[in-house]
N, CA, C and O atoms as a GROMACS GRO file, in nm:
protein
  388
    1MET      N    1  12.420  -1.497 -12.914
    1MET     CA    2  12.418  -1.560 -13.044
    1MET      C    3  12.278  -1.613 -13.072
    1MET      O    4  12.217  -1.676 -12.986
    2SER      N    5  12.227  -1.587 -13.191
    2SER     CA    6  12.091  -1.626 -13.227
    2SER      C    7  12.086  -1.772 -13.268
    2SER      O    8  12.176  -1.823 -13.335
    3THR      N    9  11.978  -1.840 -13.225
    3THR     CA   10  11.957  -1.979 -13.266
    3THR      C   11  11.851  -1.988 -13.375
    3THR      O   12  11.812  -2.098 -13.415
    4THR      N   13  11.805  -1.872 -13.424
    4THR     CA   14  11.706  -1.869 -13.532
    4THR      C   15  11.776  -1.903 -13.664
    4THR      O   16  11.880  -1.846 -13.695
    5PRO      N   17  11.718  -1.996 -13.742
    5PRO     CA   18  11.778  -2.029 -13.872
    5PRO      C   19  11.787  -1.906 -13.962
    5PRO      O   20  11.704  -1.815 -13.952
    6ALA      N   21  11.883  -1.903 -14.047
    6ALA     CA   22  11.902  -1.790 -14.138
    6ALA      C   23  11.776  -1.764 -14.218
    6ALA      O   24  11.710  -1.857 -14.265
    7GLY      N   25  11.741  -1.636 -14.234
    7GLY     CA   26  11.623  -1.598 -14.312
    7GLY      C   27  11.494  -1.595 -14.231
    7GLY      O   28  11.390  -1.555 -14.284
    8LEU      N   29  11.497  -1.637 -14.106
    8LEU     CA   30  11.378  -1.634 -14.021
    8LEU      C   31  11.397  -1.533 -13.908
    8LEU      O   32  11.510  -1.504 -13.868
    9ALA      N   33  11.288  -1.480 -13.860
    9ALA     CA   34  11.293  -1.383 -13.751
    9ALA      C   35  11.226  -1.442 -13.628
    9ALA      O   36  11.133  -1.521 -13.639
   10THR      N   37  11.274  -1.404 -13.512
   10THR     CA   38  11.212  -1.443 -13.386
   10THR      C   39  11.118  -1.331 -13.344
   10THR      O   40  11.160  -1.216 -13.333
   11LEU      N   41  10.992  -1.363 -13.321
   11LEU     CA   42  10.895  -1.264 -13.278
   11LEU      C   43  10.883  -1.268 -13.126
   11LEU      O   44  10.883  -1.374 -13.065
   12VAL      N   45  10.872  -1.150 -13.068
   12VAL     CA   46  10.858  -1.138 -12.924
   12VAL      C   47  10.726  -1.068 -12.897
   12VAL      O   48  10.698  -0.964 -12.957
   13ASN      N   49  10.645  -1.122 -12.808
   13ASN     CA   50  10.518  -1.063 -12.772
   13ASN      C   51  10.542  -0.953 -12.667
   13ASN      O   52  10.585  -0.984 -12.556
   14PRO      N   53  10.514  -0.826 -12.700
   14PRO     CA   54  10.541  -0.718 -12.605
   14PRO      C   55  10.436  -0.705 -12.495
   14PRO      O   56  10.453  -0.625 -12.404
   15ILE      N   57  10.329  -0.783 -12.503
   15ILE     CA   58  10.221  -0.771 -12.406
   15ILE      C   59  10.261  -0.832 -12.271
   15ILE      O   60  10.222  -0.779 -12.166
   16GLY      N   61  10.335  -0.937 -12.272
   16GLY     CA   62  10.373  -1.002 -12.148
   16GLY      C   63  10.266  -1.100 -12.101
   16GLY      O   64  10.172  -1.130 -12.174
   17ASP      N   65  10.283  -1.149 -11.981
   17ASP     CA   66  10.190  -1.245 -11.924
   17ASP      C   67  10.078  -1.172 -11.850
   17ASP      O   68  10.103  -1.071 -11.784
   18PHE      N   69   9.957  -1.224 -11.861
   18PHE     CA   70   9.842  -1.169 -11.792
   18PHE      C   71   9.817  -1.250 -11.667
   18PHE      O   72   9.796  -1.371 -11.674
   19GLU      N   73   9.818  -1.183 -11.551
   19GLU     CA   74   9.796  -1.254 -11.426
   19GLU      C   75   9.669  -1.209 -11.356
   19GLU      O   76   9.640  -1.255 -11.245
   20GLY      N   77   9.594  -1.119 -11.418
   20GLY     CA   78   9.472  -1.068 -11.356
   20GLY      C   79   9.355  -1.161 -11.377
   20GLY      O   80   9.366  -1.267 -11.439
   21GLU      N   81   9.243  -1.119 -11.323
   21GLU     CA   82   9.120  -1.196 -11.337
   21GLU      C   83   9.039  -1.141 -11.454
   21GLU      O   84   9.020  -1.019 -11.464
   22LEU      N   85   8.991  -1.227 -11.541
   22LEU     CA   86   8.911  -1.184 -11.653
   22LEU      C   87   8.773  -1.140 -11.606
   22LEU      O   88   8.717  -1.200 -11.514
   23SER      N   89   8.721  -1.038 -11.668
   23SER     CA   90   8.586  -0.993 -11.636
   23SER      C   91   8.515  -0.955 -11.765
   23SER      O   92   8.579  -0.938 -11.869
   24THR      N   93   8.386  -0.942 -11.757
   24THR     CA   94   8.308  -0.904 -11.874
   24THR      C   95   8.277  -0.755 -11.868
   24THR      O   96   8.288  -0.692 -11.763
   25LEU      N   97   8.238  -0.700 -11.981
   25LEU     CA   98   8.196  -0.562 -11.985
   25LEU      C   99   8.063  -0.546 -11.912
   25LEU      O  100   7.985  -0.641 -11.901
   26ALA      N  101   8.038  -0.427 -11.863
   26ALA     CA  102   7.909  -0.399 -11.801
   26ALA      C  103   7.800  -0.412 -11.907
   26ALA      O  104   7.825  -0.384 -12.024
   27PRO      N  105   7.682  -0.455 -11.867
   27PRO     CA  106   7.574  -0.466 -11.966
   27PRO      C  107   7.536  -0.329 -12.022
   27PRO      O  108   7.540  -0.229 -11.950
   28ARG      N  109   7.498  -0.326 -12.147
   28ARG     CA  110   7.455  -0.202 -12.213
   28ARG      C  111   7.323  -0.157 -12.150
   28ARG      O  112   7.235  -0.238 -12.123
   29LEU      N  113   7.312  -0.026 -12.128
   29LEU     CA  114   7.188   0.030 -12.075
   29LEU      C  115   7.077   0.018 -12.180
   29LEU      O  116   7.103   0.035 -12.300
   30ASP      N  117   6.956  -0.009 -12.137
   30ASP     CA  118   6.843  -0.016 -12.229
   30ASP      C  119   6.810   0.121 -12.286
   30ASP      O  120   6.768   0.133 -12.401
   31THR      N  121   6.830   0.225 -12.205
   31THR     CA  122   6.801   0.362 -12.246
   31THR      C  123   6.887   0.457 -12.163
   31THR      O  124   6.938   0.420 -12.058
   32LEU      N  125   6.902   0.578 -12.211
   32LEU     CA  126   6.969   0.683 -12.134
   32LEU      C  127   6.867   0.773 -12.064
   32LEU      O  128   6.904   0.863 -11.989
   33LYS      N  129   6.739   0.749 -12.088
   33LYS     CA  130   6.633   0.829 -12.028
   33LYS      C  131   6.643   0.823 -11.875
   33LYS      O  132   6.636   0.716 -11.815
   34GLY      N  133   6.658   0.941 -11.814
   34GLY     CA  134   6.665   0.951 -11.670
   34GLY      C  135   6.795   0.902 -11.609
   34GLY      O  136   6.806   0.893 -11.486
   35LYS      N  137   6.893   0.870 -11.690
   35LYS     CA  138   7.020   0.817 -11.640
   35LYS      C  139   7.118   0.928 -11.608
   35LYS      O  140   7.097   1.044 -11.644
   36SER      N  141   7.223   0.892 -11.542
   36SER     CA  142   7.332   0.983 -11.506
   36SER      C  143   7.456   0.937 -11.581
   36SER      O  144   7.496   0.821 -11.572
   37ILE      N  145   7.518   1.030 -11.656
   37ILE     CA  146   7.633   0.997 -11.740
   37ILE      C  147   7.755   1.072 -11.689
   37ILE      O  148   7.748   1.193 -11.664
   38GLY      N  149   7.866   1.003 -11.673
   38GLY     CA  150   7.992   1.065 -11.634
   38GLY      C  151   8.079   1.088 -11.756
   38GLY      O  152   8.083   1.007 -11.848
   39PHE      N  153   8.149   1.202 -11.755
   39PHE     CA  154   8.241   1.236 -11.863
   39PHE      C  155   8.380   1.254 -11.803
   39PHE      O  156   8.398   1.333 -11.710
   40ILE      N  157   8.478   1.181 -11.856
   40ILE     CA  158   8.616   1.192 -11.808
   40ILE      C  159   8.700   1.262 -11.914
   40ILE      O  160   8.719   1.211 -12.024
   41ASP      N  161   8.749   1.380 -11.879
   41ASP     CA  162   8.834   1.460 -11.967
   41ASP      C  163   8.980   1.427 -11.936
   41ASP      O  164   9.025   1.444 -11.823
   42ASN      N  165   9.053   1.379 -12.036
   42ASN     CA  166   9.192   1.340 -12.012
   42ASN      C  167   9.291   1.454 -12.038
   42ASN      O  168   9.411   1.430 -12.046
   43ILE      N  169   9.244   1.576 -12.051
   43ILE     CA  170   9.320   1.700 -12.071
   43ILE      C  171   9.403   1.704 -12.200
   43ILE      O  172   9.489   1.790 -12.215
   44LYS      N  173   9.378   1.612 -12.291
   44LYS     CA  174   9.446   1.617 -12.421
   44LYS      C  175   9.383   1.728 -12.503
   44LYS      O  176   9.269   1.767 -12.477
   45PRO      N  177   9.455   1.780 -12.603
   45PRO     CA  178   9.398   1.886 -12.687
   45PRO      C  179   9.262   1.845 -12.745
   45PRO      O  180   9.249   1.737 -12.804
   46ASN      N  181   9.164   1.930 -12.728
   46ASN     CA  182   9.028   1.913 -12.779
   46ASN      C  183   8.946   1.805 -12.709
   46ASN      O  184   8.835   1.776 -12.753
   47ALA      N  185   8.997   1.745 -12.604
   47ALA     CA  186   8.918   1.643 -12.533
   47ALA      C  187   8.792   1.705 -12.475
   47ALA      O  188   8.684   1.646 -12.485
   48GLY      N  189   8.804   1.822 -12.414
   48GLY     CA  190   8.688   1.889 -12.357
   48GLY      C  191   8.585   1.923 -12.464
   48GLY      O  192   8.464   1.907 -12.443
   49LEU      N  193   8.632   1.970 -12.578
   49LEU     CA  194   8.544   2.002 -12.690
   49LEU      C  195   8.471   1.877 -12.738
   49LEU      O  196   8.350   1.880 -12.763
   50PHE      N  197   8.543   1.767 -12.750
   50PHE     CA  198   8.485   1.640 -12.790
   50PHE      C  199   8.376   1.597 -12.692
   50PHE      O  200   8.266   1.558 -12.733
   51LEU      N  201   8.406   1.603 -12.562
   51LEU     CA  202   8.309   1.560 -12.462
   51LEU      C  203   8.185   1.649 -12.459
   51LEU      O  204   8.074   1.600 -12.441
   52ARG      N  205   8.203   1.780 -12.477
   52ARG     CA  206   8.088   1.870 -12.483
   52ARG      C  207   7.999   1.835 -12.603
   52ARG      O  208   7.876   1.837 -12.592
   53TYR      N  209   8.060   1.803 -12.714
   53TYR     CA  210   7.985   1.766 -12.834
   53TYR      C  211   7.906   1.637 -12.809
   53TYR      O  212   7.789   1.629 -12.846
   54ILE      N  213   7.968   1.539 -12.748
   54ILE     CA  214   7.900   1.413 -12.717
   54ILE      C  215   7.784   1.439 -12.620
   54ILE      O  216   7.676   1.384 -12.636
   55GLU      N  217   7.808   1.524 -12.519
   55GLU     CA  218   7.701   1.556 -12.424
   55GLU      C  219   7.584   1.624 -12.496
   55GLU      O  220   7.468   1.591 -12.468
   56GLU      N  221   7.612   1.716 -12.585
   56GLU     CA  222   7.505   1.783 -12.662
   56GLU      C  223   7.424   1.682 -12.744
   56GLU      O  224   7.302   1.691 -12.751
   57MET      N  225   7.494   1.588 -12.805
   57MET     CA  226   7.426   1.485 -12.884
   57MET      C  227   7.335   1.401 -12.796
   57MET      O  228   7.222   1.371 -12.834
   58ILE      N  229   7.383   1.365 -12.679
   58ILE     CA  230   7.302   1.284 -12.586
   58ILE      C  231   7.182   1.365 -12.539
   58ILE      O  232   7.070   1.314 -12.538
   59ARG      N  233   7.204   1.490 -12.500
   59ARG     CA  234   7.094   1.575 -12.450
   59ARG      C  235   6.988   1.603 -12.557
   59ARG      O  236   6.872   1.624 -12.523
   60ALA      N  237   7.026   1.603 -12.683
   60ALA     CA  238   6.929   1.624 -12.790
   60ALA      C  239   6.824   1.513 -12.790
   60ALA      O  240   6.707   1.538 -12.820
   61ASP      N  241   6.865   1.392 -12.756
   61ASP     CA  242   6.772   1.279 -12.753
   61ASP      C  243   6.718   1.248 -12.613
   61ASP      O  244   6.610   1.191 -12.599
   62TYR      N  245   6.793   1.287 -12.511
   62TYR     CA  246   6.756   1.257 -12.372
   62TYR      C  247   6.775   1.382 -12.286
   62TYR      O  248   6.873   1.391 -12.212
   63PRO      N  249   6.682   1.479 -12.294
   63PRO     CA  250   6.700   1.606 -12.223
   63PRO      C  251   6.702   1.593 -12.071
   63PRO      O  252   6.751   1.683 -12.002
   64ASP      N  253   6.650   1.483 -12.017
   64ASP     CA  254   6.648   1.466 -11.872
   64ASP      C  255   6.772   1.395 -11.817
   64ASP      O  256   6.778   1.366 -11.697
   65VAL      N  257   6.870   1.367 -11.902
   65VAL     CA  258   6.991   1.299 -11.856
   65VAL      C  259   7.069   1.393 -11.763
   65VAL      O  260   7.076   1.513 -11.786
   66ARG      N  261   7.127   1.335 -11.658
   66ARG     CA  262   7.212   1.410 -11.565
   66ARG      C  263   7.357   1.382 -11.600
   66ARG      O  264   7.391   1.269 -11.638
   67THR      N  265   7.443   1.482 -11.588
   67THR     CA  266   7.583   1.462 -11.622
   67THR      C  267   7.674   1.503 -11.508
   67THR      O  268   7.642   1.591 -11.428
   68HIS      N  269   7.788   1.436 -11.502
   68HIS     CA  270   7.893   1.465 -11.404
   68HIS      C  271   8.024   1.461 -11.481
   68HIS      O  272   8.052   1.364 -11.552
   69GLY      N  273   8.104   1.564 -11.469
   69GLY     CA  274   8.232   1.567 -11.538
   69GLY      C  275   8.348   1.570 -11.441
   69GLY      O  276   8.342   1.634 -11.337
   70VAL      N  277   8.453   1.500 -11.476
   70VAL     CA  278   8.578   1.506 -11.401
   70VAL      C  279   8.690   1.529 -11.501
   70VAL      O  280   8.681   1.491 -11.618
   71ARG      N  281   8.796   1.591 -11.453
   71ARG     CA  282   8.909   1.622 -11.541
   71ARG      C  283   9.037   1.569 -11.479
   71ARG      O  284   9.068   1.597 -11.364
   72LYS      N  285   9.108   1.493 -11.556
   72LYS     CA  286   9.235   1.436 -11.513
   72LYS      C  287   9.334   1.549 -11.487
   72LYS      O  288   9.333   1.651 -11.555
   73ASP      N  289   9.421   1.528 -11.389
   73ASP     CA  290   9.530   1.623 -11.371
   73ASP      C  291   9.660   1.554 -11.412
   73ASP      O  292   9.656   1.450 -11.478
   74PHE      N  293   9.770   1.609 -11.377
   74PHE     CA  294   9.898   1.553 -11.422
   74PHE      C  295   9.955   1.448 -11.328
   74PHE      O  296  10.068   1.403 -11.348
   75THR      N  297   9.880   1.407 -11.228
   75THR     CA  298   9.927   1.307 -11.134
   75THR      C  299   9.887   1.168 -11.183
   75THR      O  300   9.768   1.138 -11.187
   76PRO      N  301   9.982   1.084 -11.220
   76PRO     CA  302   9.947   0.956 -11.280
   76PRO      C  303   9.879   0.858 -11.186
   76PRO      O  304   9.809   0.768 -11.232
   77ASN      N  305   9.898   0.872 -11.055
   77ASN     CA  306   9.841   0.776 -10.961
   77ASN      C  307   9.706   0.820 -10.905
   77ASN      O  308   9.653   0.755 -10.814
   78TYR      N  309   9.652   0.927 -10.955
   78TYR     CA  310   9.526   0.981 -10.907
   78TYR      C  311   9.412   0.922 -10.988
   78TYR      O  312   9.403   0.946 -11.108
   79LEU      N  313   9.327   0.843 -10.925
   79LEU     CA  314   9.220   0.774 -10.995
   79LEU      C  315   9.096   0.862 -11.004
   79LEU      O  316   9.019   0.870 -10.908
   80ILE      N  317   9.077   0.927 -11.116
   80ILE     CA  318   8.965   1.019 -11.129
   80ILE      C  319   8.832   0.947 -11.147
   80ILE      O  320   8.728   1.001 -11.112
   81ALA      N  321   8.835   0.827 -11.201
   81ALA     CA  322   8.710   0.753 -11.219
   81ALA      C  323   8.645   0.725 -11.084
   81ALA      O  324   8.523   0.710 -11.078
   82ASP      N  325   8.722   0.718 -10.978
   82ASP     CA  326   8.666   0.696 -10.845
   82ASP      C  327   8.570   0.807 -10.805
   82ASP      O  328   8.479   0.784 -10.725
   83GLN      N  329   8.588   0.927 -10.860
   83GLN     CA  330   8.499   1.038 -10.829
   83GLN      C  331   8.359   1.016 -10.886
   83GLN      O  332   8.263   1.080 -10.841
   84LEU      N  333   8.346   0.927 -10.983
   84LEU     CA  334   8.218   0.900 -11.045
   84LEU      C  335   8.150   0.775 -10.989
   84LEU      O  336   8.032   0.752 -11.015
   85TYR      N  337   8.224   0.697 -10.914
   85TYR     CA  338   8.173   0.569 -10.863
   85TYR      C  339   8.046   0.591 -10.779
   85TYR      O  340   8.045   0.672 -10.686
   86GLY      N  341   7.941   0.520 -10.813
   86GLY     CA  342   7.815   0.529 -10.741
   86GLY      C  343   7.729   0.647 -10.781
   86GLY      O  344   7.617   0.660 -10.732
   87LYS      N  345   7.779   0.734 -10.868
   87LYS     CA  346   7.705   0.854 -10.909
   87LYS      C  347   7.650   0.844 -11.050
   87LYS      O  348   7.557   0.917 -11.086
   88VAL      N  349   7.705   0.753 -11.131
   88VAL     CA  350   7.667   0.749 -11.272
   88VAL      C  351   7.628   0.608 -11.315
   88VAL      O  352   7.667   0.508 -11.255
   89ASP      N  353   7.547   0.606 -11.421
   89ASP     CA  354   7.506   0.479 -11.480
   89ASP      C  355   7.595   0.438 -11.596
   89ASP      O  356   7.602   0.320 -11.632
   90ALA      N  357   7.664   0.536 -11.656
   90ALA     CA  358   7.750   0.511 -11.771
   90ALA      C  359   7.859   0.617 -11.775
   90ALA      O  360   7.846   0.723 -11.713
   91VAL      N  361   7.966   0.590 -11.848
   91VAL     CA  362   8.079   0.683 -11.857
   91VAL      C  363   8.120   0.699 -12.003
   91VAL      O  364   8.124   0.603 -12.079
   92VAL      N  365   8.151   0.824 -12.040
   92VAL     CA  366   8.214   0.856 -12.167
   92VAL      C  367   8.354   0.903 -12.131
   92VAL      O  368   8.370   1.001 -12.059
   93ASN      N  369   8.454   0.833 -12.181
   93ASN     CA  370   8.592   0.861 -12.143
   93ASN      C  371   8.673   0.906 -12.264
   93ASN      O  372   8.686   0.832 -12.362
   94ALA      N  373   8.727   1.027 -12.258
   94ALA     CA  374   8.820   1.073 -12.362
   94ALA      C  375   8.955   1.013 -12.326
   94ALA      O  376   9.018   1.055 -12.229
   95TRP      N  377   8.999   0.915 -12.404
   95TRP     CA  378   9.119   0.839 -12.368
   95TRP      C  379   9.201   0.812 -12.491
   95TRP      O  380   9.147   0.777 -12.596
   96GLY      N  381   9.330   0.826 -12.479
   96GLY     CA  382   9.419   0.791 -12.589
   96GLY      C  383   9.505   0.906 -12.635
   96GLY      O  384   9.492   1.018 -12.587
   97ASP      N  385   9.591   0.877 -12.727
   97ASP     CA  386   9.681   0.978 -12.785
   97ASP      C  387   9.669   0.977 -12.935
   97ASP      O  388   9.736   1.054 -13.003
   0.00000   0.00000   0.00000
């Protein structure tokens, strides 16, 4: 039985409680010149095409940039970003639906 007065709705926050530790974003790189960039392909339609386009745009301005690409597979517990750890200065991640 609802205890909400007639005409009012009860809102529920779907996010839940946060119990992790807050952290800040990594600092922005001053330049991409001579840097190593990782690209994470999430295997969604056109993700690879999108990442290739972004890489071309970066290379147009920074031809000496080094790139490393990884591609997600269908295993949800497989951490592909770990393959880039220690190898790259920045990451471009194709993420979302």
